[in-house]
C-alpha positions as CSV (number, residue, x, y, z in Angstrom):
1,X,0.1,0.0,-0.2
2,X,2.9,2.3,0.7
3,X,4.8,1.7,-2.6
4,X,0.9,2.3,-4.6
5,X,0.7,6.0,-2.7
6,X,3.8,7.0,-3.9
7,X,3.1,5.5,-7.4
8,X,-0.1,7.8,-7.7
9,X,1.4,10.6,-6.0
10,X,4.0,10.8,-8.6
11,X,2.1,10.0,-11.6
12,X,-0.4,13.1,-10.2
13,X,2.5,15.4,-9.5
14,X,4.1,14.8,-13.0
15,X,0.6,15.5,-14.7
16,X,0.0,18.4,-13.0
17,X,3.4,19.9,-13.3
18,X,3.7,19.0,-17.3
19,X,0.3,20.6,-17.7
20,X,1.9,23.8,-16.1
21,X,5.1,24.1,-16.2
22,X,5.3,23.2,-20.3
23,X,3.0,26.3,-21.4
24,X,4.9,28.2,-19.1
25,X,7.9,27.2,-20.8
26,X,6.9,28.0,-24.0
27,X,5.3,31.7,-22.5
28,X,9.1,32.0,-21.4
29,X,10.2,31.7,-25.1
30,X,8.0,33.7,-26.9
31,X,8.8,36.6,-24.5
32,X,12.3,36.0,-25.1
33,X,11.5,35.9,-28.5
34,X,9.3,39.2,-28.2
35,X,11.6,41.0,-26.4
36,X,14.5,40.5,-28.7
37,X,12.3,42.1,-31.7
38,X,10.9,45.1,-29.2
39,X,14.5,46.0,-28.6
40,X,15.4,45.8,-32.2
41,X,12.4,48.4,-32.8
42,X,14.0,51.1,-30.1
43,X,16.8,50.9,-31.7
44,X,15.5,51.8,-35.0
45,X,13.5,54.7,-33.4
46,X,16.6,55.9,-32.0
47,X,18.1,56.9,-35.7
48,X,14.1,58.1,-37.0
49,X,14.9,61.6,-35.8
50,X,18.2,61.7,-37.1
51,X,17.2,60.8,-40.3
52,X,14.7,63.7,-40.0
53,X,16.9,66.1,-39.9
54,X,19.8,65.2,-42.4
55,X,20.4,62.5,-44.8
56,X,24.4,62.6,-44.9
57,X,26.5,59.8,-44.9
58,X,28.9,61.3,-42.3
59,X,26.3,62.6,-39.9
60,X,24.2,59.0,-40.3
61,X,27.3,57.2,-39.6
62,X,27.6,59.5,-36.4
63,X,24.0,58.5,-35.1
64,X,24.3,54.9,-35.4
65,X,27.5,55.0,-33.9
66,X,26.1,56.8,-30.7
67,X,23.5,53.4,-30.2
68,X,24.3,50.0,-29.0
69,X,23.3,48.2,-32.0
70,X,25.5,50.2,-34.1
71,X,28.6,50.0,-31.6
72,X,28.2,46.0,-32.1
73,X,27.5,46.3,-35.9
74,X,23.9,45.4,-35.9
75,X,22.4,48.4,-37.8
76,X,22.4,50.3,-41.1
77,X,20.4,52.7,-42.9
78,X,19.5,52.4,-46.8
79,X,19.3,56.0,-47.7
80,X,16.8,56.7,-50.4
81,X,19.6,57.3,-53.0
82,X,20.6,53.6,-52.7
83,X,23.7,54.3,-50.8
84,X,23.7,52.0,-47.3
85,X,25.5,53.3,-44.2
86,X,26.4,50.7,-41.8
87,X,26.7,46.8,-42.3
88,X,23.4,45.7,-44.2
89,X,22.4,42.7,-44.4
90,X,19.2,41.9,-46.4
91,X,18.5,42.0,-50.3
92,X,17.4,44.5,-52.6
93,X,13.6,42.5,-52.8
94,X,13.5,43.0,-49.0
95,X,14.1,46.7,-49.5
96,X,11.7,47.4,-52.0
97,X,9.1,45.5,-50.5
98,X,9.5,47.1,-46.9
99,X,9.5,50.8,-48.7
100,X,6.3,49.7,-51.0
101,X,4.1,48.4,-48.1
102,X,5.7,51.3,-45.5
103,X,5.4,49.7,-42.8
104,X,8.2,47.8,-40.4
105,X,8.4,44.2,-41.1
106,X,11.2,41.0,-40.1
107,X,13.0,39.3,-42.7
108,X,15.1,36.3,-42.7
109,X,18.9,37.0,-42.6
110,X,22.2,34.6,-42.6
111,X,22.3,33.9,-38.7
112,X,19.2,35.3,-37.7
113,X,16.7,38.2,-39.0
114,X,16.3,41.7,-39.7
115,X,14.1,44.7,-38.9
116,X,13.1,46.8,-41.3
117,X,11.7,50.0,-40.3
118,X,10.8,52.3,-43.5
119,X,11.6,56.2,-42.4
120,X,9.9,59.3,-44.7
121,X,13.0,61.6,-45.0
122,X,12.5,65.1,-47.1
123,X,10.8,65.3,-50.6
124,X,8.5,62.6,-49.6
125,X,11.5,60.0,-50.1
126,X,11.6,57.1,-48.1
127,X,14.7,55.8,-46.0
128,X,15.3,52.1,-44.2
129,X,16.8,51.8,-40.9
130,X,17.9,48.0,-40.6
131,X,18.4,46.5,-37.3
132,X,20.1,42.7,-36.9
133,X,18.9,40.5,-34.4
134,X,20.8,37.0,-34.5
135,X,19.6,33.9,-33.7
136,X,20.6,33.5,-30.4
137,X,19.0,37.0,-28.8
138,X,15.6,34.8,-29.5
139,X,16.3,32.4,-27.3
140,X,18.5,34.7,-24.8
141,X,17.7,33.3,-21.2
142,X,15.3,30.5,-22.0
143,X,17.7,27.8,-21.7
144,X,18.2,28.7,-17.8
145,X,14.5,29.4,-17.6
146,X,13.7,25.7,-18.8
147,X,16.0,24.4,-16.3
148,X,14.3,26.6,-13.1
149,X,11.0,25.5,-14.3
150,X,12.6,21.9,-14.2
151,X,14.0,22.1,-11.0
152,X,10.9,23.2,-9.3
153,X,9.1,20.0,-11.4
154,X,11.2,17.8,-9.3
155,X,10.8,19.4,-6.3
156,X,7.3,19.0,-6.3
157,X,7.5,15.3,-7.0
158,X,9.9,15.4,-4.3
159,X,7.3,17.0,-2.1
160,X,4.6,14.9,-3.1
161,X,6.4,11.2,-2.5
162,X,7.3,12.2,1.1
163,X,3.9,13.8,1.6
164,X,2.6,10.6,0.1
165,X,5.1,8.4,2.2
166,X,4.7,9.6,5.5
167,X,1.0,9.2,4.9
168,X,1.0,5.6,4.0
169,X,3.7,4.8,6.8
170,X,0.8,6.1,9.0
171,X,-1.5,4.0,7.4
172,X,0.5,0.8,6.8
173,X,1.7,1.3,10.3
174,X,-2.1,1.9,11.5
175,X,-3.0,-1.2,9.8
176,X,-0.1,-3.6,10.5
177,X,-0.6,-3.1,14.6
178,X,-4.8,-3.5,13.5
179,X,-3.0,-6.8,12.0
180,X,-0.4,-7.4,14.8
181,X,-3.0,-7.2,17.6
182,X,-5.2,-10.0,15.1
183,X,-2.7,-12.8,15.4
184,X,-1.7,-11.9,19.0
185,X,-5.6,-12.8,20.1
186,X,-6.1,-16.0,17.5
187,X,-2.6,-17.0,19.5
188,X,-4.4,-16.7,23.1
189,X,-3.2,-13.3,24.0
190,X,-6.7,-11.6,25.2
191,X,-5.1,-8.5,27.1
192,X,-4.0,-7.1,23.5
193,X,-5.9,-4.0,22.4
194,X,-5.1,-1.9,19.1
195,X,-4.4,1.7,20.0
196,X,-7.4,4.2,18.9
197,X,-6.3,7.4,21.3
198,X,-2.8,9.0,22.0
199,X,0.5,9.1,19.9
200,X,0.2,6.2,18.7
201,X,-3.0,7.0,17.0
202,X,-2.1,10.3,15.4
203,X,-3.1,10.3,11.7
204,X,-4.2,7.0,11.1
205,X,-7.3,7.3,8.5
206,X,-10.9,7.2,10.5
207,X,-11.9,3.3,8.7
208,X,-8.9,1.9,10.5
209,X,-9.5,4.1,13.9
210,X,-12.9,3.0,13.1
211,X,-11.7,-1.0,12.7
212,X,-9.7,-0.6,16.3
213,X,-12.9,0.3,18.1
214,X,-14.1,-2.6,16.2
215,X,-11.4,-4.9,17.5
216,X,-11.3,-3.7,21.0
217,X,-14.5,-4.3,21.7
218,X,-14.9,-7.6,20.0
219,X,-11.7,-8.4,22.4
220,X,-13.6,-7.0,25.6
221,X,-16.8,-9.3,24.2
222,X,-14.2,-12.6,24.4
223,X,-12.8,-11.8,27.9
224,X,-16.2,-11.3,29.3
225,X,-17.5,-14.4,27.4
226,X,-14.4,-16.4,29.0
227,X,-15.3,-14.5,32.3
228,X,-18.8,-15.7,32.5
229,X,-18.0,-19.2,31.3
230,X,-15.2,-19.7,33.9
231,X,-18.2,-18.2,36.6
232,X,-20.6,-20.6,35.1
233,X,-17.5,-23.5,35.9
234,X,-17.3,-22.5,39.6
235,X,-21.2,-22.4,40.2
236,X,-21.3,-25.6,38.4
237,X,-18.2,-27.0,41.0
238,X,-19.4,-26.0,44.4
239,X,-23.4,-26.9,43.5
240,X,-21.4,-30.4,42.4
241,X,-19.1,-30.4,45.6
242,X,-21.4,-29.9,48.5
243,X,-23.6,-32.9,47.1
244,X,-21.0,-35.1,46.9
245,X,-19.7,-34.5,50.6
246,X,-23.3,-35.3,51.8
247,X,-23.4,-38.1,49.8
248,X,-19.8,-39.1,51.0
249,X,-20.4,-38.7,54.5
250,X,-23.8,-41.0,53.9
251,X,-21.8,-43.5,52.0
252,X,-19.2,-43.7,55.7
253,X,-22.0,-44.3,57.5
254,X,-23.8,-47.4,55.5
255,X,-21.0,-49.8,57.3
256,X,-19.7,-52.6,55.6
257,X,-20.8,-54.7,53.4
258,X,-20.5,-55.0,48.8
259,X,-23.2,-52.4,48.4
260,X,-21.6,-50.2,51.2
261,X,-18.5,-50.2,49.2
262,X,-19.6,-49.8,46.0
263,X,-21.4,-47.0,46.8
264,X,-18.3,-45.3,48.6
265,X,-16.4,-46.2,45.6
266,X,-18.5,-44.9,43.4
267,X,-18.9,-41.9,45.5
268,X,-14.8,-41.6,45.4
269,X,-14.7,-41.7,41.4
270,X,-17.6,-39.1,41.1
271,X,-15.3,-36.7,43.6
272,X,-12.2,-37.6,41.1
273,X,-14.2,-36.8,38.2
274,X,-15.5,-33.6,39.8
275,X,-11.7,-32.7,40.8
276,X,-10.3,-33.5,37.4
277,X,-13.0,-30.9,36.1
278,X,-11.7,-28.3,38.7
279,X,-8.2,-28.6,38.0
280,X,-8.7,-28.2,34.1
281,X,-11.3,-25.0,34.5
282,X,-8.0,-23.8,36.9
283,X,-5.4,-24.5,34.9
284,X,-7.6,-22.4,32.1
285,X,-8.1,-19.7,34.4
286,X,-3.9,-19.2,35.2
287,X,-3.6,-19.3,31.2
288,X,-5.8,-16.3,30.5
289,X,-5.2,-12.8,31.6
290,X,-7.4,-11.8,34.8
291,X,-10.8,-10.3,34.4
292,X,-11.8,-7.7,37.4
293,X,-15.5,-7.6,37.8
294,X,-16.4,-6.2,41.2
295,X,-18.7,-8.1,43.0
296,X,-20.7,-8.0,46.7
297,X,-18.6,-9.5,49.1
298,X,-21.1,-9.0,52.0
299,X,-23.7,-10.4,49.7
300,X,-21.6,-13.4,48.2
301,X,-21.0,-14.7,52.0
302,X,-24.3,-14.3,52.7
303,X,-25.5,-16.4,50.0
304,X,-22.7,-19.6,50.3
305,X,-22.9,-19.4,54.2
306,X,-26.7,-19.7,53.9
307,X,-26.2,-22.6,51.4
308,X,-23.9,-24.6,53.1
309,X,-26.4,-24.0,56.6
310,X,-28.6,-26.6,55.5
311,X,-25.8,-29.5,55.4
312,X,-24.5,-27.4,58.9
313,X,-28.4,-28.4,60.7
314,X,-28.5,-31.9,59.4
315,X,-24.9,-32.7,60.9
316,X,-25.9,-30.6,64.3
317,X,-23.4,-27.9,63.4
318,X,-23.6,-25.2,65.3
319,X,-22.4,-21.9,62.8
320,X,-21.8,-17.8,63.3
321,X,-21.8,-14.9,60.5
322,X,-20.6,-11.5,62.2
323,X,-19.9,-8.8,60.0
324,X,-22.0,-9.2,57.2
325,X,-24.1,-5.5,57.2
326,X,-23.3,-3.4,55.0
327,X,-21.8,-3.6,51.3
328,X,-18.1,-4.5,50.9
329,X,-17.3,-4.3,47.1
330,X,-14.3,-6.2,46.0
331,X,-12.3,-6.5,43.2
332,X,-13.2,-10.1,41.6
333,X,-15.3,-12.2,40.2
334,X,-18.8,-13.3,42.0
335,X,-18.0,-16.8,41.2
336,X,-14.2,-17.1,42.2
337,X,-15.3,-15.4,45.6
338,X,-17.8,-18.2,46.1
339,X,-15.6,-20.7,44.6
340,X,-13.1,-19.4,47.3
341,X,-16.1,-19.5,50.0
342,X,-17.2,-22.5,49.1
343,X,-13.6,-24.1,49.3
344,X,-13.0,-22.7,53.0
345,X,-16.2,-24.2,54.2
346,X,-15.9,-27.3,51.9
347,X,-12.6,-28.3,54.5
348,X,-14.3,-27.5,57.4
349,X,-17.0,-30.2,57.1
350,X,-14.6,-32.8,55.4
351,X,-11.4,-32.5,57.7
352,X,-13.9,-31.8,61.0
353,X,-16.4,-34.3,62.8
354,X,-19.8,-34.0,62.8
355,X,-20.9,-31.6,65.5
356,X,-17.9,-29.6,65.1
357,X,-19.0,-25.4,65.2
358,X,-17.7,-23.3,62.7
359,X,-18.0,-19.3,61.7
360,X,-17.4,-16.9,59.2
361,X,-16.2,-13.1,60.4
362,X,-16.1,-10.2,57.7
363,X,-14.0,-7.0,58.3
364,X,-13.6,-4.0,56.3
365,X,-10.7,-1.1,56.4
366,X,-10.2,1.6,54.6
367,X,-8.3,-0.4,51.6
368,X,-9.1,-4.7,52.2
369,X,-11.9,-6.9,52.9
370,X,-10.7,-9.7,55.5
371,X,-13.0,-13.2,55.3
372,X,-12.3,-15.3,58.7
373,X,-13.5,-18.6,58.8
374,X,-12.5,-20.8,61.8
375,X,-13.8,-23.9,63.6
376,X,-13.8,-25.5,67.1
377,X,-11.9,-28.6,65.3
378,X,-8.4,-29.6,66.1
379,X,-6.7,-27.1,63.8
380,X,-3.7,-27.3,61.5
381,X,-0.8,-29.6,62.6
382,X,1.3,-29.0,59.1
383,X,-0.2,-25.2,57.8
384,X,2.8,-24.9,55.2
385,X,1.9,-28.6,54.0
386,X,-2.2,-27.2,54.0
387,X,-1.7,-24.9,51.5
388,X,0.9,-26.8,49.0
389,X,-0.5,-26.7,45.6
390,X,-2.3,-30.3,44.8
391,X,-0.7,-32.2,47.8
392,X,-4.2,-33.8,48.6
393,X,-2.8,-33.7,52.6
394,X,-7.0,-34.3,53.0
395,X,-7.4,-38.2,52.0
396,X,-9.8,-39.1,50.0
397,X,-11.6,-36.6,48.2
398,X,-9.3,-33.7,48.8
399,X,-7.6,-32.1,45.7
400,X,-5.0,-30.5,47.0
401,X,-6.2,-27.1,45.4
402,X,-8.9,-25.7,47.7
403,X,-6.4,-23.2,49.6
404,X,-4.3,-22.8,47.0
405,X,-7.1,-21.2,45.0
406,X,-8.0,-19.3,48.3
407,X,-4.7,-18.2,48.3
408,X,-4.4,-16.8,44.6
409,X,-7.3,-15.0,44.9
410,X,-5.9,-13.3,47.6
411,X,-2.5,-12.9,45.9
412,X,-4.7,-11.5,42.1
413,X,-5.8,-8.3,44.2
414,X,-2.6,-7.9,46.2
415,X,-3.7,-9.5,49.6
416,X,-2.8,-12.6,51.0
417,X,-4.4,-15.3,52.9
418,X,-2.7,-16.7,56.6
419,X,-3.4,-20.1,58.5
420,X,-3.5,-19.9,62.3
421,X,-5.7,-20.7,65.3
422,X,-9.2,-18.9,66.1
423,X,-9.1,-17.0,69.4
424,X,-13.2,-17.5,69.6
425,X,-13.8,-21.4,69.3
426,X,-10.1,-22.8,69.6
427,X,-9.6,-24.5,66.4
428,X,-8.6,-23.4,62.9
429,X,-8.4,-19.8,61.6
430,X,-8.0,-19.1,58.0
431,X,-7.7,-15.3,57.3
432,X,-8.2,-14.1,53.6
433,X,-7.5,-10.7,52.6
434,X,-8.6,-9.1,49.3
435,X,-7.2,-5.8,48.9
436,X,-9.7,-3.3,47.4
437,X,-6.9,0.0,47.6
438,X,-3.1,0.2,46.9
439,X,-2.4,1.0,50.4
440,X,-3.6,-0.4,53.6
441,X,-3.8,1.0,56.9
442,X,-6.0,1.6,59.8
443,X,-8.2,-0.3,62.0
444,X,-11.3,-2.1,60.7
445,X,-14.4,0.1,60.6
446,X,-16.7,-2.6,61.3
447,X,-16.9,-4.1,64.4
448,X,-16.5,-7.2,64.9
449,X,-19.8,-8.5,67.0
450,X,-20.8,-12.0,66.2
451,X,-24.7,-12.6,64.7
452,X,-25.9,-15.8,65.9
453,X,-27.8,-17.9,63.5
454,X,-28.8,-21.8,63.7
455,X,-27.5,-23.2,67.0
456,X,-25.5,-21.3,69.8
457,X,-21.6,-22.1,69.8
458,X,-21.6,-25.4,71.7
459,X,-17.6,-25.0,71.6
């Protein structure tokens, strides 16, 4: 495209230059010719007063010598007597024709032209003034003018080529950036966007800018679709894991026998299949750029605690929720936060005995939202091993990914996850801190009072 624009600029500029410069050059040539003959007429007119006074050859010779043409030997006077003063170059026939017509005219002469100017003298007789015009005088300065015009034409072509090349470079650069972004998006880089504002987009055609806006909108749409897909996968995962936990607990109480063993084996196999789906979804999310879609942590935690409360009632677990009074926006996806809360609560049900109480506390600061999940169980024997990704220390039904998922969610916001002992229930406590602002500081705005729901905690 760039070379095509250059060729079009060259063709257009050359055509315009030729259309203007050729007539201009011909006009300059005609002007030089007219200037030479006009000068000859002035030289001839300068001799007229002398002829009106006298026709003596000596006087006429002195008058000729006083002119520029006379000094160069280019002027002569043909007297009525037939005598000639100066250096004549025309024939008698040309003289007779000039006298007969009675007006000035030009005739051919060796090496140029001669201007014949009839002048009336005494007794009605006519003398003829002859001024010689050399051939080179007719083109004096024409060559220089053509060179200047040619230089102007070349300069115009060079300027047009430079302008077309710069314009082509901007157009081609914009098109190449759009193509590169399309290739990058096709290769899996969902974070790529085409610059449509600022210095990089300056000079780009409106059509390419519009295409860039359309590409960015398409890329944003793809990211949103993937985010929705991941959120759906997270919803399906926590919807499946909770019934599976109930099935596993019920299967464990079936006692011995072939049917009981077959049921437990089927439940374990189903859990492994669900765990494999979770691992695959987790791997896909690690390969794609993060999409920040905020949600209300209070709303999500209330929903998930309410979901798990039904199972807690069945197992005789006392539970408590505190601090979930006002909104607490966090820069994470709703599905991600729900999956993290499900992982924390699922660990309580999976790794503590029936009837073990648990609590969920929500605290907010100027720059963070903190979620505390504690229980009245035995606590962590090895906190470092508990958060090791993929280790599966929880035994049957444990993928080893739950706490790692929670940790990665916290770190994605600049926060962290910590394991410790609950000061209230005495068992394990996991602290999830989600950063909402770059700087952290200040005590929690919200008091850490407990709102008791369900059965009272029994320690």
